[in-house]
N, C-alpha and C positions, 0 to 999 in steps of 0.2 A: 761434829762434822760427819762422822760415820753415818749417823742417822740420816743426814741430808742425802748422802750418797745413795743410801739404800732406797730412799723414797723416789729419787730420780730413776733408779733401776726399775722400781715398781711401775712408775708412769710409762717408762719405755715399753715394758712388757704389756701394759694395758693398750697402748696405742698400736703396738704390733699385732695384738690379738684382734683389735677392732678392724684393722685392714684385712686380716685373714678372714674374719667373719664375712666382710663384704664379698671377698673372692669365693668363699664357701657358698654363700647364698646364690650367687650367679651360677655356680656350677650345679647347685641343687636344682634350681629351676630348669636348667638345661637338661639334666638327666631325667627329671620328671616329665618334661615336655616330650623328649624323644620316646620314652617308654609309653606314655599315654597316647601319643600319635600313632605308634605301631598298633596298640590295642584298638584304636578308633577305626582302623580299616575294616576288621571283621564286624565291628559294631554297625558300621554303615551298610555293609553287605547284608547283615541279618535284619536290619530295621525294616518293618513292613511299609512304612511311608516312603522310604527310599526306593524300595522294590517297586512300589506302585508308580513313582515318578519315572523310573528308568525303564521298567519292563511292562508297565501298564497293569500289572496284577501282582498279587503276593505269591511268594514261593512257599508251599507247605512242606517244611522240613521238620522231621521229628526231633523234638528236643531243642529246637532253635531258640524258643523263648527263654527257657532256663539258661541256655548258653549265653544269650544276649544279656540276661540279667547278671551272670557271673562276670562277664567281661566288663560290663558297665560298673559293677561293684568294685572291681580292681581299679578302674580309672578314677572312680569317686573317692576311694580310700587313699590310693597312692598319689594320683595327680591332684586331688582336691585337698590333700592334707594341709598345705601351706595356707589355703584360704579358710579352712575350717578353724585352724589354730588362730589365724588373724581375726576371724569373726569373734571368737571367744575373748581375745585380747582387747579388741576395740570395744566390745560391750562392757567388759570389766572397767574400762576407763571412761565409759559413757561418751565415746567419740566414734560413732558409726561412720564408716567410710567405704572405700572400695572393697575391702575384705569382707565387710558385713554384707554388702550387696551381693557379691559373688557367692559367699557362703550360704545365704538364704536361698538364692536362685537354685544352686546345684542340689542343696539338701531337699528343697521342695520338690524339685524334679525327680530326684532319686526315690524319695519316700513314696510319692504318688505313683511313679512307674512301677516300683516294687509291689505296691498294693494291687496294681492292675494285673501283674503277673500271677499273684497268688490268691487274691481275695475278690477283686471287683472287676467289672467290665469297663473298658475305656481304651484310650490311646496312650501309648508309652512315650516318654520324652528321653529315651536313652541316648539317641544319636545327638539330640540337642544338648544333653548333659555333657557328653564326651567332647563334642567340638567346642562347647563353651569353656570347658576346663583347658583344652588344648590352646585355644586362643589367649586365654588369660595367662597361662604359663608362658607362652611366647612373649606376650606383652611385658610381663614382669622380668623375664630374662633380658629382653632388650633394655628395659629400664635400669636393671641392676648394672648392666654394662656401661650405661651412659652416666650413671651416678658414681662419682669417684671422690666423694668428699672426705674420705678417710685420709686426713692430712698427715703428712710426715714432717710438718714444719717444726714441731717441738723437738723431735729426735735430731733433726739436722742442726738446730740451734745448739742442742746439748753437745753434739759432735764438734762444734766450732771451738769449744774450749779445750785447752790442753789437759791431758790426763795426769801429767806429772809437773813438778816444779822444782827449781834448784833452790833449796832452802839454805840461807846463810845463817850458820850457827853463831852463838855468842863468841866462840873462839875464832870465828872467821872462816871456818871450813864450809865447803859447799857439799850439801847432801841432797841427792835426788829422792824426793818423796812423792807419794800420791797427793794430788792437789787438795784432796779432802782433808789432809793433815795440816794444811796451812791455816793458821789462826790470825785474827786481827792483831797487828803489832809485829808479826814476823816479817823478816826481810827475805826477799827472793831475788835471785839473779836472773835477768832475762837477756839472753844472747841475741846477736843479729839473726834475723830470720825466724825467731820464735814468737809465739803468741803470748800475750800477757795472761798469766794464770789467775790473777785477782784484780779487783779494783783497788787502787792505791795511789801513793805519792812517790815520785822519783826522789831518792835521797842521795844518789851518786851517779854521775855520768851524764852525757849529753847525746841525744840521738834524734832521729826522725821516726815518726810512728805513722803507719797506715791504719787509719780508723774507719776505713770504708765499710767494714763489716758492721759497725754499730752506728755510724753517722751517714753512710752512703756517699760521702764526698771523696772525690779522688785525690785531692791535694794532701800530701803528707804534712804532718804537724810536728814541729820541733818541740822536743821535751827536754827540760832542764830541771835541776833540783828544785823541788817545790811544786812542779806541775803534776796534775793528776793524770792517771792512765786508766783505761777501762779494760776489763777482762775480754779477751778475744781479739783485741787490736794487735797488729803485727809490728814488731820492732824491726826497723829497716837497716840501721847503721851500727852505732856503737853499743857496747854492753852497758846495761844500767842496773842499778839496784833499786828495788821498789819496796816500800814499806806497805804491807797489806792493810787495807782499811775495811774492805768488805769481801767476804768469801762465801762460797756455796750459794745458798738461796738468797743471800743479801746482795749479790753482785747485780750490776745493772742489767746484764744480759739475762740473768735468771728472772728478774722482774719483768723483762720483756716476754719471756716464756709464759709467766703466769698471766700476763695481760692477753696474750694470744689465746691461751687456754680458756679464759673466762668469756672472751668474745665469741669463740667458736661454740661454746656450750650454749650461749644465749641465742645464737643464730640458727642452731641446728633444729629448733623447734618449729620451723616454718612448715606449712602444709602446702601441697600443690593443688592446682585448680581442679584436677580430675577427682580428688578426694572430696572436694566440696560438692561437686556435681553428684558423686556417688551417694553422699549423705542424703541429699534430697530424693534421689531415686529410691533409696532404701525406704524412706517414709512413704513414697508413692506406691512402691511394691507391696508393702505390708498393708497399708490402708486400702489400696485398690483391690488387692486380692481378698481381703476380709470383707470389704463392702460388697464385692461381686458375689461371693458365696452367700452372704446374708440376704442380699436382694433376691437372688434366684430361689433360695429356700422360702423366703417370704411369699414369693409369687407362686409357690406350689410346685416348682420343678423338682425332679428327683435329686437326691444328694449326690449321685455320681455326676450328673450334668453340672450342678453348682460347683462341685469340687474341680472338675475339669476346666471350667471357665476360670476359676480362681488361680489354678496352677498356671494356665496359659498366660494370664495377666502377669503373674509374678516372674515367670521365665522371660517373657518379652521385656519386662521392666529392666532386666539386666542384659543389655545388648552386648554382643561380642565386640562391636565396634568401640564401645567405651574403653575397653581394656587396651585397645591398640591406638585409639585416637591420638593420645599424647605421645606414647613411645615411638610410634612410626614417624611422626613429624620431627621429634627430637633427634631420632637416629638419622633422618634425612638432613636436617640442618647441621648436625655434628659432622657428617661427611662433607657437606658443602663448605663448612667452616674450615675443616682440615685441609681441603684443597686450596684454600686461600691463606693457609699458614696460621689459622686461628684454632687453638685447641680449647674445647669446652670441658672444663673440669667439674663444674657443678651446674646441674640443670636449673635449680631454683634461681641461682644467681644470674644465669644466662637469660631466663625468662624476665627477670627483674630489669635487665638492661634496656628493655624497650621503654621504660618509664624514666630513664635517666634525664635529668635536666641540668646537671652540672658535672663536669669531669675535672677532678683534681689531679694534676700531674706532679709527680716528683721531678725535680729538674735534672739532677745528675744521673746519667745513664738512661734517661727516658727521653726528655726533650733535647738533651745534649748526649754526646758520645760517651761521656764518663771517662775520658782519657785526656790528660794534659797534652796540648799541642802548641807549638810555637805559632803565634799569630803575627808578631811584629818584631822587627829588628831595627833599632835606631842607632845609627853610627854617631858617636860623640867626638867631635874634633875632626881631624883630617883622615882618620883610618877608613880604608875601603870596607864597605859592609861585608863583602865576600871574604875578605881577609880576616875580619873580626869573627865571622861565623866559623871559619876554618880553625882559628886558634881556640875558640870557646869549645867547639865540638871535639877537638883533639884532647883537650883537658878532660871534658865530661865523659869521654870514651872510657876512661879508667874508673868511673864511678858507677855504682849500681842504683843510685838515687833516681826515682821516677822522673824528676825534672831533668836530670842529666841525660837520661835515656831519650827524653823527648827532644832535647836539643840535638842529640846525635842523629835521631831519625830524620829530623828536619834537614840537617846538613846533608845527609845521604840522599834525601829526596831532591835536593838542589844539585846533586852531582859533585859536592865538595869532598875532597879526599882528606882523610885524617893524617896528621903528621906525627912523627915520633915525639914522645914526651919523656922528659927526664925529671928526676927529683920530685915525683908526684907525691902529694900528701893531701889527705882529706881532713877537713876541719868540720867535725860534726856540728850541725846546726848553723854553720857559717858559709861553707863552700869548699872549694878545692883550689890547690895551688900547685904549680909546676913550671918547667921550662920547656917552651916549644920553639924549636930551631934556635936555641940559645937565648930566647927572650923570656924574661920572668913574666908569667901570666897568672891571673886569678879569675875565677868565676865565683861571685859572692852575693850574699843577700843584702837587702837594704840595711839590715841591722848591722852588718859588718861595716858598711860605709860610715854609719854614725859613730861606731866605736873607733874607726880609724880617722875620724874628723874630716871625711871627704864629703863634698857636696856636689850634686848634679842639678844644675838649673837649666831645665829644657822643657818647654811647653808640651812637646810631643810625649815626653815621659809622664808628665803630670796628667795628660789626657788618658793615657793607658792606666794609670793608677786609679783615676776616677771611675773608669769602666770596671774596676774590680779585678783587673788582670794581675797575675803574679809577675813581678819584674825582678830579674837578676841582672847583675852588672859584670861586664868583662873589664878587668883592670890589666893594663899592660905597663910594666915598670911602675906599678902602684898608682897609675893615673887612670881614671875612667875612660874607656875607649869605645864602649858600646853598651846599649841596654837591650835586653832580650825579654819580650813579653810572652807569657804563656797563659792559656785559659782552656777551660773545658769547652770544646767546640760544639756549637749548635748543630743538630742534625738538619740537613736540608729538608727532609721529609716533615719536620715538625711544623714548618710554616703552613704547608698544605693541610696538615691534620687540623690545626687550629682554625683555619679558614673554613674548612668543611663543617666542623662542629658548629661554628657560628651560623652557617647557612641552615643547619638543622634545628636551630633554635636552642642549642645547648651551650651553656656558659663554661668556657675554659678557665681554670684557676691553676696557678702554679704555687708549689711550696718547696722550700729548700732550706737546708741547714747552713747554706752559704750566707755571706754578709749581704746587707741590703743593697749595696752598690752593684754587686754582681747580679742579684736578682732583678733589680730595676732595669739593668741593661739587657738581660735576656728577655724579660717580659716585654720591653719596648720593641726589641727586634722581632718578636713573634706576634705582636699585637694582642697580648694578654693584658686585660685591664685590671684584674685582681690577682695579687700575689702575696704570699707570706714568706718572709725571710728570717734567717737565724732561728729556725724551728728545730728544737732538739728532737731526737727520735721519738721519745715517748709523747711529745706534744703533737705529733702528726695526727694521732687519734683524736685529740681535742680539736684540731682544725677540721677534720671530717665532721665531727659532731657540730661544730659551729656552723659549717656550711649547711648541714642538714637542718639545723634549727631555723634557718631562713626559709624553710619550705621546699628545699631541693631534694630530689632523689639523686644520691651521689655515687659516682663511680670513681675509684681511686686507681691511678696508674703508677706503678713503681717497679723497682728492680732490686732493692737491697734488703738486707735483714731488718734494717730499721723501718722499712716500709711494711713489713709483715703484719703488725698489729693494725695499721691503718687499712691495709688491703682487706682484712677480715672485718673490721668495723664498718667499712663502707657497704652500701647496699649492693654494690658490684665491685669485686676486686679484679683488676686486670694487671697481669705481670708481663714485663718485657722478657722474652725468652732467653736472652743472653745474661739475665740477671742471676742472682743467687738461687740455688735450689730451694732455699727457705722461702723466698718471695714467691716462687712458682708454686710451691706446695700450699701457700696461703691464699692463692688466687682462685677465682671462679673461672677466669678466662686467661689463656696464655697466648701471647703474640710471638710466634716462633721466629718470624723474620725481623724482630727488633724494630719494626716499622710503626711509629705512632699513627700513621695514616690508617692502620688496621683498626684503631679504636672506633672511629665512626662506622667503618665497615661492619664490625661486630655488633654495634648498636642497631644498625639498619637491618642486619640479618635477624636480630632478636625480634624486631618489630614485625618482619615478614613471618617469622616462625610463629609468633603469637597469633597473627591473623589466621594462619593455617590451623592452629590448635583450636581456635574459637569456631572456625568453619567445621572442623571434624566433630567437635563436641556438640555443636548445634545439630549436625546431621545425625550423630550417634544417639542423641536423646530426642530430637525433634520428631522423628517418625513415630515416637510413642504417642504423640498427640492424636494420631490417626489409628495406630495399631492397638493401643490399650483399650480405647472405647469399643473397637470392633471385637477384640479378644474378650472383653467383658460381656459382649452380646447386646450392645445398645441397639443394633439393627435387626436383632433376632425377630422382633414382631413382624418385619416385612420380609422375612425369609433369608436374611443375610447373616451368616455366622462365620467368624474367622476360625478355621480349624487350627489345631496346634502346629500341624505341618506347614501351613501357610505362614503362621507367625514365625516359625523357625526360618522359613525362606526369606522373609523380610529382614531378619537379623543377619542372615548371610549376605544379602545384597548390601545392607548397610556397611558391613565389614569391607566388602570389595570397594565401595565408594570412598570410604575414608582412606583405604590403602592407596587408591589411584590419586586422590587429592593430595596425599602426602608427597607423592612422587613429582607433583607439579610445582613443588617449592623450588624456586631458582634464586 
């Protein structure tokens, strides 16, 4: 067990290091952008082509060209370093992308311009080189800030388990030990309010357990000798003794951790659209530049002319706009989404949302409030309903059980005043008993009625049971006086969310760990045609895969630890903001306002964002269809030749256009 503990510590360190790496990269791009931008100012002032544009003539300053070369070298080495390293990395993997394109463009421009300074005649590309590096650094800085896939889900899951356990020795003594010391077969004491340290079987005591952490369901579960418990579940009432069956890496929650980890690793290999565009532009730049140089040399032009044409082609093939086309739109859509209470945690997942054809909703805490509330009170016999509620709430006011607290909240919302209670006593797993105004009263479960040989024959109660609601009974002088039904209440917003998705042509699906009767009732209320009931936490992943196997692009919406694997397995994971930190950390999109209506809003924003991305990429690359042939000199025979400065101007205009277009996203 010590070994397991150590490995978990290593995983924790690795994940923490991964998050720090993302933060360091964003900071690195920011620092390099600031320094390079400052150095670019004198480069622009010293550049002959800029002087001609602004002043109409060049300024003859002694030593200006070597100084221009020195400043540009600093920008190339310091600002261009991430792209040069990326170029080497991509070529080693045979996966040319954006880094390869940028690296080739700035290296070609730098080497050629340096040759012009010291060896040959021609026009330099120093200001084009510097501004290209500046824009690309800015784009990557924006991108690193919007990408936050370094998930803390595994850490938070590990923290949900207790660090210590109350080990029961063979002599009956209670010894506090590190949970890693507990072995299968050992017995541990779990006190009220504590979390289960192991997966095991209750051997002594009766209690209610909150398993929401691992099942997502809000209804407490009664545990008696022989019943199984899961590590991480919370003991609500009595003390129990549990015989450990699985510990450490063998526990259910540890298996969930491993499932999350494997899904994360497989999903992290996705590539974004701009890299695919960059790959083709790299091919165009290299082949176009080489073909241009070869053609002009073949036609008898001087080597300096052929080389200048080739360099112009290769620099123009790497437009500034391409580096900003995606990050600017994503930054804009991220800000718009945040204003609507939608946080985008992963860019790739958000882009994928536009393709979603089916949305799988976890029921509890997502379509429903995740909190038990009283829905019906049925008076049995002649007792007044308000009187029955007052007696039941007075008794339950002494209990910490979630059902008891729900009854008390309901009574207070109706203006019912609680009465003094005497001789109060809790019956774990059965109910409570006491005297209210001298009357013996009990609030008990249906199981207690059977044990006591009491029957309630009432069609209204039968209907509530068929709807899957939890029903408890008030006994006055040991006779049934009222039935109180409770259920997880459907969010009003859920109906509108489901209707909107249907109008968008998206299929809503519900899954829940609850029983089929409850699931059927909720699905019918919301107009959901397809649902999955009695789904265990680890089976939620299988449901997502099953829906995907039907040809759907799947979004999963959930709020619990049990939803984390399914959130990551889905094409798009959407977490309800009031859910667990683990679910939020596993999601691509987080709905801060806990409003399911924001699901279709997020999908529609993704569609609009994609349209803007395509428009920007089309513009950022489309002008090459005109600029590249001109730069290569296709119209040179009729006296039209695109000079390097004009090519750089086209790049600048392209950058302005994609920036303005990004701001038009609404």
